[in-house]
C-alpha positions as CSV (number, residue, x, y, z in Angstrom):
1,M,-20.7,-8.2,-23.8
2,V,-18.0,-5.9,-22.4
3,N,-18.7,-2.1,-23.6
4,R,-15.7,-1.2,-25.3
5,K,-15.9,2.5,-24.4
6,D,-16.8,2.1,-20.5
7,L,-13.5,-0.9,-20.3
8,T,-11.7,2.2,-22.1
9,N,-12.8,4.6,-19.7
10,R,-11.9,2.3,-16.6
11,V,-8.5,1.5,-17.6
12,I,-7.6,5.0,-18.0
13,R,-9.1,6.2,-14.7
14,L,-7.2,3.1,-12.8
15,L,-3.9,4.1,-14.6
16,K,-4.3,7.9,-13.3
17,L,-4.7,6.2,-9.8
18,D,-1.8,3.9,-10.3
19,I,0.3,7.0,-11.9
20,T,0.6,8.5,-8.4
21,T,0.8,5.4,-6.6
22,F,3.8,4.6,-9.3
23,L,5.3,8.1,-8.3
24,T,4.6,8.0,-5.0
25,S,6.1,4.3,-4.4
26,L,8.9,4.0,-7.2
27,A,10.3,7.5,-5.6
28,P,11.1,5.9,-2.0
29,I,13.1,3.0,-3.7
30,L,15.2,5.1,-6.2
31,S,16.0,7.3,-3.0
32,L,17.7,4.3,-1.4
33,Y,19.3,3.4,-4.8
34,I,20.7,6.8,-4.5
35,L,21.8,6.2,-1.0
36,G,23.1,3.0,-1.5
37,G,24.8,3.3,-5.0
38,F,26.9,6.6,-3.0
39,I,27.3,5.6,0.4
40,N,26.9,1.9,1.0
41,K,24.9,-1.0,-1.0
42,E,23.6,-2.5,2.1
43,I,21.6,0.8,2.5
44,I,19.2,-1.0,-0.3
45,G,18.7,-3.4,2.3
46,V,16.6,-1.1,4.2
47,F,14.1,-1.4,1.8
48,G,13.4,-4.9,3.1
49,F,13.8,-4.2,7.0
50,T,11.2,-1.7,7.1
51,Y,8.9,-3.8,4.4
52,A,6.4,-4.7,7.5
53,F,5.8,-0.9,7.8
54,Q,4.1,-1.0,4.1
55,F,1.4,-3.5,5.6
56,L,0.9,-1.0,8.6
57,W,0.6,2.0,6.1
58,S,-2.2,-0.2,4.6
59,M,-3.7,-0.9,7.6
60,F,-4.1,3.1,8.5
61,S,-4.3,4.2,5.4
62,R,-6.9,1.8,4.2
63,G,-8.6,0.8,7.2
64,L,-8.8,4.2,8.8
65,N,-8.4,7.1,6.7
66,H,-9.9,5.5,3.4
67,P,-12.7,4.2,4.7
68,I,-14.3,8.1,6.1
69,F,-13.9,9.0,2.5
70,L,-15.9,6.1,1.5
71,Y,-18.4,6.3,4.1
72,A,-18.6,10.4,3.9
73,F,-18.9,10.0,-0.2
74,K,-21.1,6.8,-0.6
75,D,-23.7,6.9,2.6
76,I,-24.0,10.4,2.9
77,K,-23.8,11.5,-0.8
78,N,-25.6,15.1,-1.0
79,D,-25.1,16.7,2.2
80,K,-21.8,18.3,1.7
81,N,-21.5,20.1,4.9
82,R,-22.4,16.9,6.6
83,T,-19.7,14.6,4.4
84,M,-16.6,17.4,4.9
85,S,-17.5,17.4,8.6
86,I,-17.5,14.0,9.0
87,I,-14.1,14.0,6.8
88,F,-12.6,16.7,8.9
89,S,-13.4,14.9,12.0
90,G,-12.1,11.6,10.9
91,C,-8.9,12.7,9.5
92,C,-8.0,14.6,12.6
93,I,-8.5,12.0,15.5
94,F,-6.6,9.5,13.1
95,A,-4.0,11.8,12.4
96,L,-3.0,12.5,15.9
97,V,-3.2,8.2,16.2
98,E,-1.2,8.0,13.4
99,L,1.4,10.3,14.2
100,A,2.2,9.1,17.4
101,A,2.6,5.2,16.5
102,Y,5.0,6.6,13.6
103,L,6.9,9.0,16.5
104,L,6.9,5.4,18.8
105,F,8.0,3.1,15.7
106,I,10.8,5.7,15.2
107,F,11.6,6.0,18.9
108,Y,12.4,2.0,18.7
109,A,13.7,1.6,15.4
110,K,17.3,0.0,16.2
111,Q,15.4,-2.4,19.1
112,Y,13.6,-3.3,15.9
113,L,15.7,-4.1,13.4
114,T,17.6,-6.3,16.4
115,L,14.3,-8.5,16.8
116,L,14.4,-8.5,13.1
117,K,18.0,-10.5,13.4
118,V,19.4,-8.2,11.6
119,P,23.3,-8.4,11.8
120,N,25.1,-5.7,13.9
121,E,27.2,-4.5,11.4
122,L,23.9,-3.7,8.9
123,I,22.1,-2.0,11.9
124,D,25.4,0.5,12.4
125,I,25.0,0.9,8.4
126,C,21.6,1.4,8.2
127,Y,20.0,2.9,11.6
128,I,19.8,6.4,10.5
129,Y,18.6,5.6,7.0
130,T,15.8,3.0,8.9
131,I,14.3,6.1,11.0
132,Y,14.2,7.8,7.2
133,A,12.5,4.7,6.0
134,I,9.8,4.4,8.7
135,A,9.3,8.2,9.0
136,S,8.6,8.5,5.1
137,I,6.3,5.7,5.2
138,G,4.5,7.4,8.0
139,L,4.4,11.0,6.3
140,Q,2.7,8.9,3.3
141,V,0.1,8.1,5.8
142,F,-1.1,11.6,5.5
143,D,-0.2,11.9,2.1
144,F,-2.7,9.4,1.0
145,M,-5.4,11.2,3.1
146,V,-5.3,14.2,1.1
147,F,-4.8,12.0,-2.2
148,S,-8.1,10.1,-1.2
149,F,-9.6,13.7,-0.4
150,Y,-8.9,14.5,-4.6
151,E,-10.1,11.0,-5.6
152,Y,-13.3,11.3,-3.9
153,T,-13.9,14.9,-5.8
154,G,-12.5,14.1,-9.2
155,R,-9.3,15.4,-9.3
156,L,-7.1,12.4,-10.4
157,E,-5.0,14.6,-12.5
158,L,-4.2,17.2,-9.2
159,N,-3.1,13.5,-7.8
160,N,-0.8,13.0,-10.4
161,K,1.2,15.9,-10.3
162,L,1.1,15.9,-6.7
163,G,2.9,12.7,-7.1
164,F,5.3,14.1,-9.7
165,L,5.9,16.6,-7.1
166,Y,6.9,14.0,-4.0
167,A,9.0,12.1,-6.6
168,F,10.8,15.1,-7.4
169,I,11.6,16.4,-3.9
170,R,11.9,12.5,-2.3
171,V,14.8,11.8,-5.1
172,G,16.2,16.0,-5.2
173,G,16.3,15.6,-0.6
174,A,18.7,11.9,-1.6
175,L,20.7,13.7,-4.1
176,L,21.3,16.5,-1.9
177,Y,22.0,14.3,1.3
178,V,24.6,12.4,-0.7
179,F,25.8,15.6,-1.9
180,L,26.4,17.3,1.8
181,N,27.0,14.1,3.1
182,K,30.3,13.9,0.6
183,S,31.2,17.4,1.2
184,M,31.3,17.9,5.0
185,T,30.7,16.1,8.1
186,L,27.2,16.3,9.4
187,N,26.0,14.9,12.8
188,F,23.3,12.4,13.3
189,S,20.4,15.2,14.0
190,L,21.5,17.2,10.8
191,Q,21.4,14.1,8.9
192,L,18.0,13.4,10.0
193,C,16.7,16.8,9.1
194,I,18.0,17.1,5.8
195,L,16.4,13.6,4.7
196,I,12.9,14.1,6.4
197,L,12.3,18.0,6.4
198,P,11.8,18.1,2.6
199,L,8.9,15.2,2.6
200,T,7.8,17.1,6.1
201,S,7.2,20.3,4.2
202,F,5.4,18.5,1.4
203,T,3.2,16.7,3.7
204,L,2.2,20.2,5.8
205,T,2.3,22.1,2.7
206,I,-0.7,19.6,1.0
207,L,-2.6,19.3,4.3
208,L,-3.1,22.9,4.9
209,K,-4.3,23.4,1.4
210,V,-7.3,20.9,1.5
211,L,-7.7,22.6,5.1
212,Y,-8.3,25.9,3.3
213,E,-10.6,24.5,0.7
214,L,-12.6,23.3,3.3
215,K,-13.3,26.4,4.8
216,Q,-16.1,27.0,2.5
217,Y,-18.2,24.5,4.1
218,Q,-19.9,24.8,7.5
219,I,-17.8,22.3,9.3
220,H,-18.5,20.9,12.6
221,F,-16.5,18.6,14.8
222,T,-18.8,15.1,14.8
223,W,-17.9,11.8,15.9
224,E,-20.2,10.2,13.0
225,F,-17.0,9.3,11.5
226,L,-16.8,5.9,14.0
227,K,-19.4,4.5,11.7
228,A,-16.6,4.3,8.6
229,F,-14.8,1.4,11.0
230,K,-17.4,-1.2,9.4
231,Y,-15.4,-0.8,5.8
232,G,-12.0,-0.3,7.4
233,I,-12.3,-3.4,9.9
234,R,-11.1,-6.1,7.6
235,D,-7.8,-4.2,6.4
236,I,-7.0,-3.2,9.8
237,L,-7.1,-6.7,10.7
238,K,-5.5,-8.0,7.7
239,G,-2.6,-4.9,7.7
240,I,-1.6,-5.6,11.7
241,L,-1.5,-10.0,11.1
242,N,0.0,-9.2,7.9
243,S,2.5,-6.7,9.2
244,I,3.6,-9.4,12.3
245,G,3.5,-12.4,9.2
246,N,6.2,-10.1,7.3
247,F,8.0,-9.9,10.4
248,I,8.2,-13.5,11.2
249,G,8.9,-14.2,7.4
250,T,11.7,-11.8,6.9
251,R,13.3,-12.6,10.3
252,N,13.1,-16.5,9.1
253,T,14.6,-15.1,5.5
254,Y,17.9,-13.9,7.5
255,L,18.1,-16.5,9.6
256,A,17.8,-19.1,7.0
257,G,20.3,-17.1,4.6
258,T,24.0,-16.0,5.4
259,A,24.4,-12.6,7.1
260,T,26.9,-12.0,4.2
261,T,28.6,-13.7,1.7
262,S,31.6,-13.2,0.0
263,N,30.0,-12.9,-4.3
264,S,29.1,-9.9,-5.5
265,N,25.9,-9.9,-4.8
266,G,26.1,-9.0,-1.2
267,S,23.7,-10.7,1.7
268,I,20.6,-12.1,1.6
269,A,19.2,-9.4,3.2
270,F,20.3,-7.1,0.5
271,Q,19.1,-10.0,-2.6
272,Y,15.9,-10.1,-0.9
273,A,14.9,-6.3,-0.5
274,F,16.8,-6.2,-4.3
275,I,13.9,-8.3,-5.8
276,T,11.8,-6.5,-3.3
277,T,12.2,-3.1,-4.6
278,V,11.2,-4.4,-8.3
279,T,7.9,-5.6,-7.4
280,D,7.0,-3.3,-4.5
281,V,5.9,-0.8,-7.0
282,Q,3.5,-3.5,-9.0
283,W,1.8,-4.6,-6.0
284,D,1.2,-0.9,-4.7
285,C,-0.6,-0.1,-7.9
286,A,-2.0,-3.8,-8.2
287,C,-3.9,-2.7,-4.8
288,E,-5.4,0.6,-6.5
289,E,-8.4,-1.6,-8.3
290,S,-9.7,-1.9,-4.6
291,A,-9.9,1.9,-4.9
292,L,-11.3,2.0,-8.0
293,I,-14.4,-0.3,-7.2
294,S,-14.8,1.7,-4.3
295,L,-14.6,5.1,-6.0
296,D,-17.5,3.5,-8.8
297,I,-19.9,2.2,-6.1
298,A,-19.4,5.9,-4.4
299,S,-20.2,7.8,-7.7
300,E,-23.1,5.7,-9.0
301,P,-26.4,7.9,-8.0
302,I,-27.9,4.9,-6.5
303,K,-26.8,4.2,-2.6
304,Y,-25.6,0.6,-3.1
305,N,-25.0,-0.5,0.2
306,H,-26.5,-3.9,1.1
307,I,-25.7,-7.4,0.0
308,S,-29.2,-8.4,-1.1
309,Q,-28.0,-6.1,-4.5
310,I,-25.8,-8.3,-5.6
311,N,-27.4,-9.3,-8.6
312,D,-27.9,-5.5,-9.9
313,K,-26.9,-5.8,-13.2
314,R,-24.9,-2.2,-12.8
315,L,-23.3,-3.7,-10.0
316,L,-22.2,-6.6,-11.7
317,N,-21.1,-4.7,-14.9
318,I,-18.9,-2.4,-12.4
319,L,-17.1,-5.9,-11.1
320,K,-17.1,-7.0,-14.3
321,L,-15.5,-4.0,-16.1
322,D,-13.1,-3.4,-13.3
323,I,-11.6,-6.9,-12.8
324,I,-10.6,-6.8,-16.5
325,A,-9.0,-3.4,-16.3
326,G,-7.5,-4.5,-13.6
327,Y,-5.6,-6.9,-15.7
328,I,-4.7,-5.1,-18.4
329,V,-3.1,-2.5,-16.4
330,L,-1.6,-5.4,-14.4
331,G,-0.3,-6.5,-17.9
332,I,1.5,-3.0,-18.2
333,I,3.3,-3.0,-15.2
334,F,4.5,-6.8,-15.7
335,I,6.4,-5.1,-18.7
336,L,7.2,-2.5,-16.5
337,A,8.9,-5.0,-14.3
338,F,10.9,-6.7,-16.4
339,V,12.0,-3.8,-18.5
340,I,13.5,-2.5,-15.1
341,L,15.3,-5.8,-14.4
342,G,16.6,-6.0,-17.6
343,I,18.7,-2.4,-17.2
344,L,19.3,-3.4,-13.6
345,S,20.9,-6.8,-14.6
346,F,23.5,-4.8,-16.7
347,F,24.8,-3.7,-13.2
348,L,24.3,-6.4,-10.7
349,T,24.6,-10.2,-11.6
350,I,20.9,-11.5,-11.0
351,T,20.8,-14.5,-9.0
352,D,18.5,-17.7,-9.1
353,Y,16.9,-16.6,-5.8
354,M,16.1,-13.0,-7.1
355,L,14.0,-14.3,-10.2
356,L,12.2,-17.1,-8.3
357,N,11.6,-14.5,-5.3
358,M,10.2,-12.5,-8.4
359,S,8.0,-15.3,-9.9
360,F,6.4,-16.2,-6.4
361,D,5.5,-12.4,-6.5
362,I,4.0,-12.1,-9.7
363,L,1.7,-15.4,-9.2
364,G,0.4,-13.7,-6.0
365,M,-0.5,-10.5,-7.7
366,I,-2.6,-12.5,-10.8
367,I,-4.2,-14.2,-7.6
368,D,-5.0,-11.2,-5.4
369,T,-6.0,-8.8,-8.5
370,S,-9.4,-10.7,-8.5
371,C,-9.3,-10.5,-4.4
372,Y,-8.8,-6.8,-4.5
373,A,-11.7,-6.3,-6.8
374,M,-14.0,-9.2,-5.4
375,S,-13.4,-8.1,-1.2
376,S,-13.8,-4.4,-2.2
377,F,-17.4,-5.5,-3.7
378,L,-18.4,-7.3,-1.0
379,N,-17.1,-4.9,1.5
380,S,-19.4,-1.9,0.0
381,L,-22.2,-4.3,0.4
382,G,-22.4,-4.8,4.1
383,R,-20.2,-8.0,4.5
384,Y,-17.8,-6.8,6.8
385,K,-18.0,-9.5,9.3
386,E,-17.5,-12.5,6.7
387,L,-14.6,-10.5,5.2
388,S,-13.0,-10.0,8.5
389,I,-13.1,-14.0,9.0
390,I,-11.6,-14.5,5.9
391,S,-8.5,-11.8,6.6
392,I,-8.0,-13.4,9.8
393,V,-8.2,-17.0,8.4
394,A,-6.1,-16.0,5.6
395,V,-3.4,-14.0,7.2
396,T,-3.2,-16.8,10.3
397,I,-2.2,-19.2,7.6
398,R,0.3,-16.7,6.1
399,I,1.7,-16.5,9.5
400,F,2.2,-20.0,10.3
401,D,3.5,-20.8,6.7
402,S,6.4,-17.8,7.3
403,S,7.3,-19.0,10.2
404,I,9.4,-22.1,8.1
405,R,13.1,-21.3,8.6
406,S,14.1,-20.9,4.6
407,V,15.3,-18.3,2.2
408,Y,11.5,-18.2,0.4
409,A,9.3,-17.8,3.9
410,V,8.0,-14.3,3.0
411,N,7.0,-16.2,-0.4
412,I,5.5,-19.2,0.7
413,G,3.0,-17.4,3.1
414,M,2.1,-14.7,0.7
415,L,1.4,-17.5,-2.0
416,T,-0.6,-19.8,0.4
417,S,-2.6,-16.7,1.8
418,A,-3.7,-15.7,-1.8
419,C,-4.8,-19.0,-2.8
420,V,-6.9,-19.7,0.7
421,Q,-8.4,-16.0,0.4
422,I,-9.3,-16.2,-3.8
423,I,-11.0,-19.4,-2.4
424,L,-13.1,-18.1,0.3
425,L,-13.8,-14.9,-1.4
426,T,-15.3,-16.5,-4.3
427,S,-17.2,-19.0,-2.6
428,L,-18.6,-16.1,-0.2
429,F,-19.7,-13.9,-3.4
430,L,-20.9,-17.2,-5.4
431,Y,-23.3,-18.2,-2.0
432,Y,-24.8,-14.5,-2.1
433,K,-25.3,-13.9,-5.8
434,H,-27.0,-17.6,-5.9
435,K,-28.7,-16.6,-2.8
436,Y,-30.4,-13.5,-3.7
437,K,-30.8,-14.6,-6.9
438,V,-32.8,-17.5,-6.0
439,S,-35.0,-15.4,-3.4
440,K,-36.0,-12.4,-6.4
441,E,-37.0,-15.5,-8.6
442,N,-39.5,-16.8,-5.6
């Protein structure tokens, strides 16, 4: 039987996680719509061009940053000075790695667009906004480092407030850029400063706030954070391979379509990016279910860190309730997606390609909701190697299927990968559940 009170609490907790994610996901989309509406519609295509960097964001955030917090608050628990030292040390080192990586991505942004087979006329229009998009994704890696800190210290409401502030700055910055761009002639450097400086100020401010808070602890540098890699290896591999798969799929989508069309819906690049903006927020919110599982296990007074504990009644209850909560929230998110699409249909003709693209994404989210929960559950119980192998197998299939030259290359790769992953994860879960149930009975 499902305890309604516990389920309600799970739904509320997941919604609090999703509010921050929703705001920080929606704001970049709105900023590109503002730029596209007032400057050039094809700028919205930047969202599709840079979607592979969303997976790299996941690799850095969920593969490097988040595992530090999971390890420190789950495995260390009661020693706050040691816990905060691990967080401080790990985040400082990874922040330097992430900064170097995103500066490199920004420097080679034009070459990236060329490799993606973006038409030259679109590169000319979208180059500066591509730099803006990549820089913003990189800054969000640092923002979510702070959000994770507040999640594990039980301050989800503070994250929600920061999410609102981020959205205000992101959207307000785009509006300011449009106003100044229409009022005067701006050189390239000044345009970049107007677009990126407000977001950089936000990130630096919240990072300094956390550093100030850490002053109350006896912080010392330690390499112990490297032990957290065991919780992140699957997401590191998955993030890298998904980036490659999305890049190949997006490239083949553009090659299969026409660079520009005479109809009112614009190029294939624009149509693909448009429907991606409708579903990206939903994808990001759906991913938060894995964070909910990790937080729930980390907050338990008992340490759960071995697969032999898989049949613990309280653990199984956590998994069951979090999966149900995930589908309830996903239903709410789907309603929101259809409302957004309905509003946008008044301003733009929705093509069959867009609708089918969205349908693929919805089906993928339905499958992946259980995947996020089970993989996070098994990862917390120490099944790092098996999960890494499953990620490699599933994403390799995604890369292979994305190699098809089709306007649905990205979707075909995503769906087949999701189906393979749910089969392998369910099999792994049932295998250990049966194995340790039998051994316990013996």
